[in-house]
N, C-alpha and C positions, 0 to 999 in steps of 0.2 A: 503493498500499499505506500501510496504517495505522501510526503510531509503536506500538511495543511496550514502551516503556521499563517500567522497573521499579529500585526499587519503587512501588507504587501510592499516590496521595497518600494521606494518612491519611484524610482526609475521604470518600472513596471507600469505606471497609470499614466494617462493621456495628460498633455500639457494643461489641460482644460483643468482637468481634477488635483494635478500636483499643485496647481496655484492654492487649493485649500487645504489639500492633505499634509504637503511637507510639514512636517515639525518645526522646522524653523520658520515657516511662514507665523506673522502677527496671531496672537492668539484671538482678538476680535474678529479678525475673518475668520478663523479656523471655527469659532463660534458662531457666525453667521451660517458658515456652511451645516454646523451640526442642528442646526434649528431648520434647517431645508430652505433657509432664505438666499437662496443661490439659483440663477437661470439655468436649469441644468434636465436633461429629459429623464423619463421615468428610470432607467436602467442605470445610466448615470448617476442619477441621484441615490440610487440603492448602493450602488458601489462605494460611492464618497462617506455614506453614511455607515456602512460596515467596516469601510477603513478607518473611519475616526473612530467609530466604536471600540476599537483595539488601542486607541492611541494611550499613551504613556498619562497625559494630562486628563486627570479624573473629571474635572467640571467637562469638559470636551467629550470625552469617553461616554458618561452619563448621558448628556445631551443628547448625542448623536441617537443612543439606545432606545431614548425616549420617544425622539422624532421619526425613528425607523418603526417603532411598534404603532404607531400612530397615521403609517400613511395609508392612503385609501386603497379600499379593494383593489379595484382596476388596475394602480399603479403597481400594486405589488405582484397580484399574480401576472401581468404581462412580461413583469422583470423577471420572475422566475421561470418564464421560458426562453430566456435570452441566453446566448451563449456567455455568461458574465465568467470571467476567471473562476477555477474550481474552488478556492478559498473562500471567494464569496459565496458561493452556493452554499459553501459548506456552514458560514456564519449565519446565512438566511434559515436553513434546517435546524439550527439549534436554537435561534431567537424564535422560531416559529414552530415548536417542535408539537405545540397542540393543535395546528390549524392544517388539518386533513388537505383541503383545497391545496396550500401551498405546498406541502410536501409531495403530492400527487404529482406537480408539475416539475419539482426538482430532483423526482426520481426517473421521469421521464427525458430530461434535458441531457442529450448526449455531452455537453460540457461538465456534469455531475462528477466527482471523482466517486470509485467503488468504494474507499473509503467512507464515505459520506452515505451512500447507500447501506453499508452495511450498518451502520450506526442506527439509520432508521428502520431496518428490516428487523433490529431486535426487538422494538418494542410497536412495531405498526399494527394499527388496525389491522381486519380479515380484509377489507375493500383493498387496501395498500397491498398488503403481502400479495395478493393476488396481481397487482401491478407490477408489481418487481419480479415475480416468479416468470413472468411470462415472457420477460427478457432474456431468453438463452444465452445470446452471445453475452450478454455481461455477467451472466453466472458464471457460465464455464471460464471467462478470464478471471473472475474474483472468488473461488470456491467459499471463501469468508462468508458473501452474501447468502449463501446455501446454508451455510453453518447457521447464521444468523437467523435465517426464517426458521430452520427445523425446530431448533431452540423457543421460537416464539409460539407461545400458548394462542396464540390467534391465529397463526396459520392453520388453515384447514389439512386435516390429514391426507386426504386425497393430495390435495398439492405438494405437501413433503413426501410422500411416496413418487409424485412426479417429478420432485426437482432430484432425489436420491436416483432415481432410473435414468436420470439425465446424466446426472455427473458419473454413474458405472458405465453408461453407454461410449462416455468418452475417457474412460479410463483414468478418472480421477479419484483420489483416495483423500475423501474430506476428513483429515484427522481430527479435527476440533471437535467431531462427531465421533463418542467413544464406540458405540454401536453401530457405524455405517456399515462396516463389513456385513454383521447378521441381519441389517434390515435390508441390503441387496440380496443377500439368498433368501429372506423370507419374500421378496417382491417375484424371485424367478418363476417363471410361468403364468404369472398373475396379467392380467389386463388393465392397462396403466390408462388410469379415464383422462380425457381431455379436459382443458379448463372450461368451467362452467361458470354462468352468472350465480346459479344456485348452488348451493351444499348440497352433498350428496347422503344420503343415508347414513354410510360410515362417518360422516363428518359429524353429523349431530350426535352418534354415539360418543365417539371421542371427546367431544365438547361437552355434553353429560359427564361422563368420567372424570373430567377434570374438574368441573364444578363440585364433585361429590367427593374429592382427593382435598387434603390439604389440613391433617390434624396429627401433629405430634404424636398422640397418644396411641396411633397405629402402631408403633413400634412394638407394643405390647402383644400384639397379637402374634409375635413371634418368640415373646417371652414367657417365663415359666410361671407366669400370673395364674391365680385360681380360677377354677372351673367357671365359678359364677362371674368374675371378672371378664375372663376370656369371653361368654356366652354375650356380655352387656356390649364386650367391643365389636363381636360379630354381626351384632344387631345393626349397631351404629353404623358399622360400614357395608352392610349387605347391598344399598343400592349401588355403591363403588362395586363390588363384587360381581353383581349380576351384570353391570356393562361389562367387567371384563371378560365375564365368560362368551358375551356376543361379540368381542374383539378376534381379528386373526394376528397374525404372529408379528406383523409388520405393526400394526397398530399397539401390541403389546409392548413391541421393542422402544416406540417412541414413547410411550406413557411411561415406562420405566424409567426412561432418559430424561425426561422433561417435568414427569410429576412429581409431586410431592410425595412424602413419609406414609401416609395411607397406601398409595397406590405402591409403593416398593414393599411395603410391608405384605400384601398379597402378590404381587409378583413375583417375590424371592423364592417362591416356593410353587411356581410353576413348573410343570413336569417339563417344558420344552427349555432346554439349557440356554440356547440362545436370550430366551429373555430373562432366565433368572439371573443369567449374567449381565445383560443389560440393566437388571435393576442392581445388581451391586456396585458395578462400574460406573453409575450414575454420577455425575460432578457435582450434584446436590447431595449426597448421603453423607451423613455426618457419623462422628464417631460415636455419639450415642446410639444410632442405629445399627454400625458394625460392633458395636458390644451386644446390643439385645440380639443380633443374628447370631454371636459367637456363642450364645447363652443356649439357643434353641435348639431343641434335639430335632426340629419339624425341617430342620434346611438340611440340604444335600452336603454330600463330603466334598464336590466339588467348589461349592460356595463355602465352606469351612478351609477349605485348602487354599482358595483366593484371599480371603482374609489372613491367614497364616503368613501370606509373601508379601502382604501391602507393609513395607516398613515404615510407613507415616504413623499407620495405625498402631504397630506394636511398641511403640512408646506408653502405651497403655498397658499398667498391670492387670487393670481389670480383665481387658481383653486376653491377653496371655493366659491368666486364670480361667478364664471360659473354655478357651480352645483347649487347654490340658485336661479341664474336666469334663468336655461334652464327648462323651461315648461316641458320637459320629464322627469327629476329628481321626483324620488318617494317623496311624498311631507317628509316622516319620514327622508330621507337622507336631502332633501334642509332644514329643521326646525333646522338640527343641527346647521347649518352653520350663522343662523340670528346674533348671539350675537356676532360672529367676524367681521358682516360688518361694514364700515364706513357710519358716518350718512349719507353723500351724496347719498350714493348707497341704505341705508335703502330708503331713499327718493323715489328714482327712483322706485327701487323694491314694495313698497307700492301702488305706481301707474299704475305698469306694466299690460297690458291690459290679456297677453297671462300669467300670472302667478297663479298658484293655488289659489283660495281662502284661505285657511289656512295660505299659506306662506305669501299673502300679509297681513293678519291680522296681522301675529306675527311681520312681518316687523314694523307695524304702532305702535303695542303695545311697541316693543322695542325703538321706537322713542320717544315715550310718556314719557319712564322710564328716556332714554337720557336726554329729555329735563326738567322733575322735579329734577333730581339730577344736572342737571345745574343751575337751580334757588336758589337752597339751599345754 
């Protein structure tokens, strides 16, 4: 992505603009320009106000931004269509981030830098994501926009499928999407829908699942909470579970990637390994969730192995202890943490009924070694 620094170099401006934008120009002249009281056309005035809005002189900058915010709609919208310098269009996108009519013109402007479109794509409303997604040439030149659209919860599921398939068809690997390759495989053999004015049935299901998601209590779905508490939580998240059952693999993979704790707590137990792996590798997954998963006896060995190999999570004593005590943890993983356990935990582990024999033996040997050292 290119740099979009502001203000622009003075020598990059026309002589007409330089007269008012040059930092060495008299302050009264710059203030007059910041108030919009200069004989300039719409696009030139917008360029000047964006330039002055980034001025080091606070008075000039504040006034220029205030004037820019109050420009007539027709002047602003026409200017957003013009081939302005990319940094100017970037400033407009930032300044009018809540104006979809301005952003629509900016994302369709060929002079707009891909970095600007990527930022817009991260939070754009559904209609705007559709406009961005149909520009295939732009997406292929800047896969970061594909990533931004994919992770944006407002992007339709069918649109996410379409841009993933587009990237795969052209040999791109969008590394910013952890489950990209899994999503590509899930789409294999499926009919990819063309862009449409109306959302598809699958889009509605996905949107409803996201709406039902979003509660940190859901991590207890995988913990050792008592039966009554588990039943209450299952009732609470039944609507989400129902939506998930209606989803295909690609939809589950995306939900696992961009959803919240409730979705991950359900999807981590999905029998499809690519889905459960998408949940555990989600960029949003927290250490608290990882700890709950490490305690759970409903989680697959593959997931426990993944947790046991994530170095940043293994700074947590609780996670190491949970993995060592969980009978489903592969013995090779559990044995790594024996030397890290405290004496009281080693005693409990050595007597554990459900603990694999190799782990119990290792715990007993570690205790004996500690006792011998303590007597010296």
